[in-house]
The first five atom37 places (N, CA, C, CB, O) and aatype in JSON, in Angstrom:
{
  "aatype": [20, 20, 20, 20, 20, 20, 20, 20, 20, 20, 20, 20, 20, 20, 20, 20, 20, 20, 20, 20, 20, 20, 20, 20, 20, 20, 20, 20, 20, 20, 20, 20, 20, 20, 20, 20, 20, 20, 20, 20, 20, 20, 20, 20, 20, 20, 20, 20, 20, 20, 20, 20, 20, 20, 20, 20, 20, 20, 20, 20, 20, 20, 20, 20, 20, 20, 20, 20, 20, 20, 20, 20, 20, 20, 20, 20, 20, 20, 20, 20, 20, 20, 20, 20, 20, 20],
  "atom_mask": [
    [1, 1, 1, 1, 1],
    [1, 1, 1, 1, 1],
    [1, 1, 1, 1, 1],
    [1, 1, 1, 1, 1],
    [1, 1, 1, 1, 1],
    [1, 1, 1, 1, 1],
    [1, 1, 1, 1, 1],
    [1, 1, 1, 1, 1],
    [1, 1, 1, 1, 1],
    [1, 1, 1, 1, 1],
    [1, 1, 1, 1, 1],
    [1, 1, 1, 1, 1],
    [1, 1, 1, 1, 1],
    [1, 1, 1, 1, 1],
    [1, 1, 1, 1, 1],
    [1, 1, 1, 1, 1],
    [1, 1, 1, 1, 1],
    [1, 1, 1, 1, 1],
    [1, 1, 1, 1, 1],
    [1, 1, 1, 1, 1],
    [1, 1, 1, 1, 1],
    [1, 1, 1, 1, 1],
    [1, 1, 1, 1, 1],
    [1, 1, 1, 1, 1],
    [1, 1, 1, 1, 1],
    [1, 1, 1, 1, 1],
    [1, 1, 1, 1, 1],
    [1, 1, 1, 1, 1],
    [1, 1, 1, 1, 1],
    [1, 1, 1, 1, 1],
    [1, 1, 1, 1, 1],
    [1, 1, 1, 1, 1],
    [1, 1, 1, 1, 1],
    [1, 1, 1, 1, 1],
    [1, 1, 1, 1, 1],
    [1, 1, 1, 1, 1],
    [1, 1, 1, 1, 1],
    [1, 1, 1, 1, 1],
    [1, 1, 1, 1, 1],
    [1, 1, 1, 1, 1],
    [1, 1, 1, 1, 1],
    [1, 1, 1, 1, 1],
    [1, 1, 1, 1, 1],
    [1, 1, 1, 1, 1],
    [1, 1, 1, 1, 1],
    [1, 1, 1, 1, 1],
    [1, 1, 1, 1, 1],
    [1, 1, 1, 1, 1],
    [1, 1, 1, 1, 1],
    [1, 1, 1, 1, 1],
    [1, 1, 1, 1, 1],
    [1, 1, 1, 1, 1],
    [1, 1, 1, 1, 1],
    [1, 1, 1, 1, 1],
    [1, 1, 1, 1, 1],
    [1, 1, 1, 1, 1],
    [1, 1, 1, 1, 1],
    [1, 1, 1, 1, 1],
    [1, 1, 1, 1, 1],
    [1, 1, 1, 1, 1],
    [1, 1, 1, 1, 1],
    [1, 1, 1, 1, 1],
    [1, 1, 1, 1, 1],
    [1, 1, 1, 1, 1],
    [1, 1, 1, 1, 1],
    [1, 1, 1, 1, 1],
    [1, 1, 1, 1, 1],
    [1, 1, 1, 1, 1],
    [1, 1, 1, 1, 1],
    [1, 1, 1, 1, 1],
    [1, 1, 1, 1, 1],
    [1, 1, 1, 1, 1],
    [1, 1, 1, 1, 1],
    [1, 1, 1, 1, 1],
    [1, 1, 1, 1, 1],
    [1, 1, 1, 1, 1],
    [1, 1, 1, 1, 1],
    [1, 1, 1, 1, 1],
    [1, 1, 1, 1, 1],
    [1, 1, 1, 1, 1],
    [1, 1, 1, 1, 1],
    [1, 1, 1, 1, 1],
    [1, 1, 1, 1, 1],
    [1, 1, 1, 1, 1],
    [1, 1, 1, 1, 1],
    [1, 1, 1, 1, 1]
  ],
  "atom_positions": [
    [[102.24, 103.63, 89.69], [101.7, 102.52, 89.18], [100.1, 102.35, 89.18], [102.32, 101.5, 89.85], [99.46, 102.63, 90.2]],
    [[99.56, 101.94, 88.15], [98.16, 101.88, 88.01], [97.37, 100.9, 88.98], [97.91, 101.52, 86.64], [97.94, 99.85, 89.27]],
    [[96.29, 101.12, 89.43], [95.64, 99.94, 90.1], [95.48, 98.51, 89.44], [94.35, 100.35, 90.41], [95.6, 97.49, 90.13]],
    [[95.22, 98.47, 88.09], [95.24, 97.48, 87.26], [96.56, 96.77, 87.05], [94.76, 97.95, 86.15], [96.54, 95.57, 86.81]],
    [[97.67, 97.39, 87.11], [98.78, 96.92, 87.02], [98.94, 96.15, 88.2], [99.68, 97.85, 86.77], [99.23, 94.96, 88.11]],
    [[98.78, 96.74, 89.38], [98.76, 95.93, 90.61], [98.02, 94.8, 90.68], [98.36, 96.62, 91.61], [98.51, 93.76, 91.12]],
    [[96.91, 94.86, 90.32], [95.93, 93.64, 90.1], [96.62, 92.3, 89.26], [94.56, 94.25, 89.18], [96.62, 91.12, 89.6]],
    [[97.25, 92.99, 87.92], [97.75, 91.86, 87.23], [99.03, 91.4, 87.98], [98.03, 92.19, 85.72], [99.41, 90.24, 87.81]],
    [[99.78, 92.32, 88.89], [100.91, 91.67, 89.63], [100.4, 90.53, 90.64], [101.71, 92.81, 90.46], [100.99, 89.46, 90.78]],
    [[99.32, 90.87, 91.26], [98.52, 89.93, 92.13], [98.25, 88.6, 91.61], [97.25, 90.5, 92.45], [98.56, 87.54, 92.15]],
    [[97.64, 88.75, 90.5], [97.4, 87.44, 89.53], [98.58, 86.73, 89.38], [96.92, 87.77, 88.06], [98.54, 85.5, 89.43]],
    [[99.56, 87.28, 89.2], [100.9, 86.62, 88.82], [101.38, 85.66, 90.11], [102.12, 87.88, 88.49], [101.78, 84.5, 90.2]],
    [[101.17, 86.5, 90.86], [101.51, 85.84, 92.4], [100.69, 84.64, 92.61], [101.16, 86.88, 93.71], [101.14, 83.55, 92.95]],
    [[99.52, 84.91, 92.4], [98.37, 84.07, 92.64], [98.58, 82.82, 92.17], [97.19, 84.56, 92.08], [98.36, 81.81, 92.84]],
    [[99.16, 82.84, 90.64], [99.47, 81.68, 89.8], [100.52, 80.64, 90.6], [100.13, 82.24, 88.38], [100.6, 79.43, 90.43]],
    [[101.14, 81.29, 91.33], [102.16, 80.61, 92.05], [101.77, 79.64, 93.18], [103.0, 81.58, 92.58], [102.4, 78.64, 93.53]],
    [[100.75, 80.05, 93.63], [99.93, 79.72, 94.99], [99.03, 78.41, 94.61], [98.85, 81.14, 95.52], [97.92, 78.54, 94.09]],
    [[99.64, 77.03, 94.93], [99.2, 75.92, 94.62], [97.63, 75.75, 95.04], [100.09, 74.98, 95.19], [96.83, 75.03, 94.46]],
    [[97.42, 76.42, 95.97], [95.98, 76.1, 96.61], [94.92, 76.81, 96.06], [95.91, 76.39, 98.06], [93.74, 76.67, 96.38]],
    [[95.52, 77.87, 94.95], [94.51, 78.68, 94.23], [94.27, 78.07, 92.76], [95.01, 80.23, 94.14], [95.24, 77.79, 92.06]],
    [[92.81, 77.85, 92.26], [92.86, 77.58, 90.95], [92.86, 78.31, 90.02], [92.19, 77.01, 90.68], [92.03, 79.21, 89.87]],
    [[93.94, 78.0, 89.1], [94.33, 79.05, 88.24], [93.09, 79.41, 87.15], [95.7, 78.58, 87.5], [93.23, 80.38, 86.4]],
    [[92.05, 78.68, 87.1], [90.93, 78.98, 86.32], [90.02, 80.19, 86.88], [90.14, 77.71, 86.2], [89.31, 80.89, 86.16]],
    [[90.13, 80.32, 88.07], [89.52, 81.47, 88.89], [90.32, 82.68, 88.8], [89.37, 81.12, 90.38], [89.86, 83.67, 89.38]],
    [[91.47, 82.81, 88.16], [92.1, 84.08, 88.11], [92.07, 84.78, 86.95], [93.32, 83.99, 88.43], [92.68, 85.83, 86.75]],
    [[91.14, 84.03, 85.9], [90.79, 84.88, 84.64], [89.87, 86.37, 84.92], [89.86, 83.83, 83.62], [90.02, 87.33, 84.16]],
    [[89.1, 86.43, 85.87], [88.29, 87.37, 85.98], [88.45, 88.15, 87.38], [87.02, 86.81, 85.74], [87.57, 88.57, 88.13]],
    [[89.81, 88.2, 87.5], [89.77, 88.96, 89.01], [89.72, 90.53, 88.94], [91.2, 88.6, 89.92], [90.38, 91.14, 88.1]],
    [[88.92, 91.18, 89.85], [88.78, 92.3, 89.91], [88.97, 93.07, 91.21], [87.77, 92.41, 89.44], [89.09, 92.26, 92.13]],
    [[89.04, 94.14, 91.58], [89.01, 94.95, 92.9], [87.99, 94.18, 94.13], [88.35, 96.59, 92.48], [88.28, 94.03, 95.32]],
    [[86.77, 93.78, 93.44], [85.87, 93.14, 94.27], [86.18, 91.73, 94.61], [84.64, 93.21, 93.7], [85.77, 91.29, 95.68]],
    [[86.91, 90.92, 93.76], [87.3, 89.45, 94.15], [87.87, 89.32, 95.54], [88.39, 88.87, 93.15], [88.81, 89.99, 95.98]],
    [[87.2, 88.42, 96.17], [87.53, 88.14, 97.64], [88.56, 86.8, 97.64], [86.01, 87.81, 98.56], [88.3, 85.7, 97.15]],
    [[89.63, 87.12, 98.23], [90.71, 86.0, 98.07], [89.95, 84.69, 98.51], [92.15, 86.29, 99.06], [89.87, 83.66, 97.85]],
    [[89.37, 84.92, 99.8], [89.01, 83.57, 100.56], [87.8, 83.07, 99.76], [88.61, 83.79, 102.28], [87.94, 82.08, 99.06]],
    [[86.56, 83.73, 99.83], [85.53, 83.34, 99.17], [85.38, 82.9, 97.79], [84.89, 84.13, 99.31], [84.92, 81.82, 97.42]],
    [[85.82, 83.89, 97.04], [86.08, 83.6, 95.24], [87.06, 82.91, 94.84], [86.35, 84.78, 94.37], [86.87, 82.23, 93.83]],
    [[88.26, 82.87, 95.42], [89.41, 82.32, 94.94], [89.8, 81.15, 96.01], [90.52, 83.46, 94.74], [90.92, 80.66, 95.86]],
    [[89.05, 80.69, 96.99], [89.26, 79.63, 97.69], [90.86, 79.57, 98.47], [88.96, 78.51, 96.69], [91.44, 78.57, 98.88]],
    [[91.31, 80.94, 98.51], [92.8, 80.84, 99.24], [92.55, 80.63, 100.67], [93.78, 82.24, 99.07], [91.63, 81.23, 101.24]],
    [[93.38, 79.77, 101.3], [92.92, 79.35, 102.78], [93.68, 80.75, 103.22], [93.56, 77.57, 103.57], [94.58, 81.36, 102.65]],
    [[92.96, 81.03, 104.51], [93.52, 82.23, 105.48], [95.1, 82.31, 105.46], [93.04, 81.97, 107.13], [95.89, 83.21, 105.2]],
    [[95.24, 80.95, 105.87], [96.86, 80.83, 106.48], [97.84, 81.15, 105.21], [97.27, 79.06, 107.15], [98.98, 81.55, 105.4]],
    [[97.36, 80.96, 104.0], [98.35, 81.22, 102.93], [98.22, 82.84, 102.76], [97.99, 80.31, 101.45], [99.04, 83.41, 102.04]],
    [[97.42, 83.41, 103.27], [97.56, 84.96, 103.03], [98.84, 85.5, 103.54], [96.4, 85.77, 103.72], [99.28, 86.45, 102.89]],
    [[99.46, 85.15, 104.45], [101.05, 85.55, 104.92], [102.0, 85.22, 103.94], [101.57, 84.79, 106.24], [102.95, 85.97, 103.7]],
    [[101.82, 84.16, 103.36], [102.81, 83.85, 102.43], [102.39, 84.84, 100.95], [102.8, 82.05, 102.2], [103.23, 85.24, 100.15]],
    [[101.19, 85.04, 100.87], [101.11, 85.93, 99.49], [101.72, 87.35, 99.97], [99.34, 86.15, 98.84], [102.39, 88.0, 99.17]],
    [[101.54, 87.74, 101.03], [101.68, 89.1, 101.44], [103.35, 89.21, 101.31], [100.99, 89.42, 103.04], [103.85, 90.17, 100.73]],
    [[104.13, 88.19, 101.88], [105.42, 88.25, 101.64], [105.82, 88.24, 100.16], [105.99, 87.23, 102.33], [106.84, 88.88, 99.9]],
    [[105.21, 87.64, 99.17], [105.29, 87.72, 97.84], [105.08, 89.29, 97.16], [104.26, 86.73, 97.37], [105.8, 89.93, 96.39]],
    [[104.02, 89.55, 97.66], [103.65, 91.09, 97.4], [104.98, 91.97, 97.78], [102.25, 91.62, 98.42], [105.56, 92.69, 96.98]],
    [[105.28, 91.83, 98.87], [106.28, 92.68, 99.26], [107.63, 92.44, 98.22], [106.59, 92.38, 100.86], [108.29, 93.42, 97.89]],
    [[107.93, 91.24, 97.79], [109.11, 91.04, 97.2], [108.78, 91.61, 95.7], [109.6, 89.48, 97.33], [109.54, 92.28, 95.0]],
    [[107.5, 91.19, 95.41], [107.63, 91.64, 93.87], [107.38, 93.17, 93.6], [106.54, 90.83, 92.96], [107.81, 93.67, 92.56]],
    [[106.54, 94.08, 94.71], [106.47, 95.34, 94.51], [107.47, 96.15, 95.08], [105.38, 95.7, 94.85], [107.48, 97.38, 95.07]],
    [[108.47, 95.25, 95.69], [109.62, 96.15, 96.55], [109.27, 97.11, 97.62], [110.39, 97.02, 95.63], [109.77, 98.23, 97.77]],
    [[108.3, 96.52, 98.38], [107.84, 97.3, 99.48], [107.81, 96.36, 100.72], [106.43, 97.93, 99.16], [108.01, 95.14, 100.7]],
    [[107.52, 97.11, 101.79], [107.57, 96.34, 103.03], [106.24, 96.89, 103.83], [109.06, 96.59, 103.88], [106.01, 98.09, 103.95]],
    [[105.42, 95.88, 104.37], [104.17, 96.3, 104.96], [104.47, 96.27, 106.35], [102.94, 95.44, 104.58], [105.28, 95.46, 106.81]],
    [[103.77, 97.21, 107.13], [103.68, 97.22, 108.52], [103.06, 96.07, 109.14], [103.02, 98.31, 108.9], [101.96, 95.85, 108.63]],
    [[103.37, 95.24, 110.1], [102.41, 94.19, 110.57], [101.12, 94.67, 110.99], [102.94, 93.45, 111.68], [100.16, 93.93, 110.79]],
    [[100.94, 95.83, 111.56], [99.46, 96.16, 111.79], [98.94, 96.3, 110.46], [99.18, 97.48, 112.66], [97.76, 95.96, 110.45]],
    [[99.42, 96.71, 109.19], [98.71, 96.66, 108.07], [98.16, 95.35, 107.79], [99.46, 97.1, 107.05], [96.98, 95.13, 107.54]],
    [[99.26, 94.32, 107.86], [98.76, 93.09, 107.6], [97.7, 92.47, 108.43], [99.74, 92.32, 107.59], [96.8, 91.85, 107.86]],
    [[97.73, 92.59, 109.81], [96.67, 92.44, 110.59], [95.43, 92.87, 110.38], [96.91, 92.83, 111.53], [94.52, 92.15, 110.78]],
    [[95.12, 94.07, 109.75], [93.99, 94.64, 109.67], [93.45, 94.45, 108.27], [94.12, 95.96, 110.09], [92.52, 95.16, 107.89]],
    [[94.02, 93.47, 107.44], [93.97, 93.49, 106.04], [92.87, 92.81, 105.64], [95.09, 93.0, 105.43], [92.96, 91.62, 105.93]],
    [[91.58, 93.22, 104.92], [90.69, 92.62, 104.39], [90.8, 91.42, 103.43], [90.17, 93.47, 103.95], [91.94, 91.14, 103.07]],
    [[89.97, 90.79, 103.05], [90.26, 89.82, 102.08], [89.88, 90.1, 100.62], [89.64, 88.64, 102.5], [89.86, 89.24, 99.74]],
    [[89.61, 91.25, 100.45], [89.15, 91.79, 98.86], [90.27, 92.2, 98.12], [88.12, 93.11, 98.81], [90.94, 93.11, 98.61]],
    [[90.65, 91.68, 96.94], [91.64, 92.16, 96.17], [91.95, 93.68, 96.23], [91.33, 91.8, 94.92], [93.13, 94.06, 96.25]],
    [[90.66, 94.76, 96.28], [90.81, 96.04, 96.64], [91.5, 96.22, 97.71], [89.75, 96.62, 96.78], [92.46, 96.98, 97.55]],
    [[91.32, 95.66, 99.04], [92.18, 96.01, 100.47], [93.38, 95.63, 100.1], [91.77, 95.23, 101.92], [94.13, 96.19, 100.91]],
    [[94.06, 94.98, 99.33], [95.4, 94.72, 99.03], [95.85, 95.6, 98.21], [95.65, 93.53, 98.55], [96.94, 96.12, 98.4]],
    [[95.16, 95.88, 97.28], [95.71, 97.23, 96.26], [95.89, 98.39, 97.06], [94.61, 97.73, 95.02], [96.93, 99.06, 97.08]],
    [[94.67, 98.64, 97.83], [95.01, 100.04, 98.73], [96.12, 99.81, 99.44], [93.91, 100.51, 99.8], [96.86, 100.78, 99.56]],
    [[96.45, 98.8, 99.94], [97.67, 98.61, 101.02], [98.82, 98.91, 100.21], [97.84, 97.04, 101.74], [99.63, 99.72, 100.64]],
    [[98.99, 98.36, 99.09], [100.4, 98.35, 98.32], [100.39, 100.04, 97.98], [100.45, 97.14, 96.69], [101.45, 100.59, 98.25]],
    [[99.35, 100.87, 97.45], [99.2, 102.06, 96.9], [99.59, 102.79, 98.19], [97.78, 102.36, 96.21], [100.39, 103.71, 98.02]],
    [[99.16, 102.57, 99.53], [99.48, 103.55, 100.66], [100.76, 103.21, 101.0], [98.55, 103.5, 101.9], [101.46, 104.13, 101.44]],
    [[101.34, 101.94, 100.87], [102.67, 101.65, 101.35], [103.61, 102.17, 100.47], [102.92, 100.26, 101.54], [104.67, 102.63, 100.89]],
    [[103.27, 102.16, 99.01], [104.35, 102.81, 98.06], [104.33, 104.28, 98.26], [104.08, 102.5, 96.47], [105.4, 104.86, 98.11]],
    [[103.34, 104.92, 98.57], [103.3, 106.44, 98.97], [104.17, 106.88, 100.11], [101.9, 106.83, 99.36], [104.78, 107.95, 100.13]],
    [[104.17, 105.91, 101.1], [105.03, 106.26, 102.3], [106.55, 106.07, 101.86], [104.66, 105.26, 103.62], [107.41, 106.67, 102.51]],
    [[106.83, 105.46, 101.06], [108.21, 105.17, 100.73], [109.01, 106.49, 100.25], [108.23, 104.05, 99.6], [110.2, 106.41, 99.94]]
  ]
}
């Protein structure tokens, strides 16, 4: 799966999160910060991680989620690493 495909999937997920302004989802890149740029509450990141697991049919290790950064790139890297382990 290409990195842009993963980003597109993340945007689809973020459209379902009521605390994220849909207008901010038009220019999401790997450098976009979930918290600073999209206004995602840090508490919402756990729910987003669960939705990511469902969408991409993967399961994150708890340690990976604990160490996760707030940029889209961090999440894309984690998805790729998790898919490679499967």
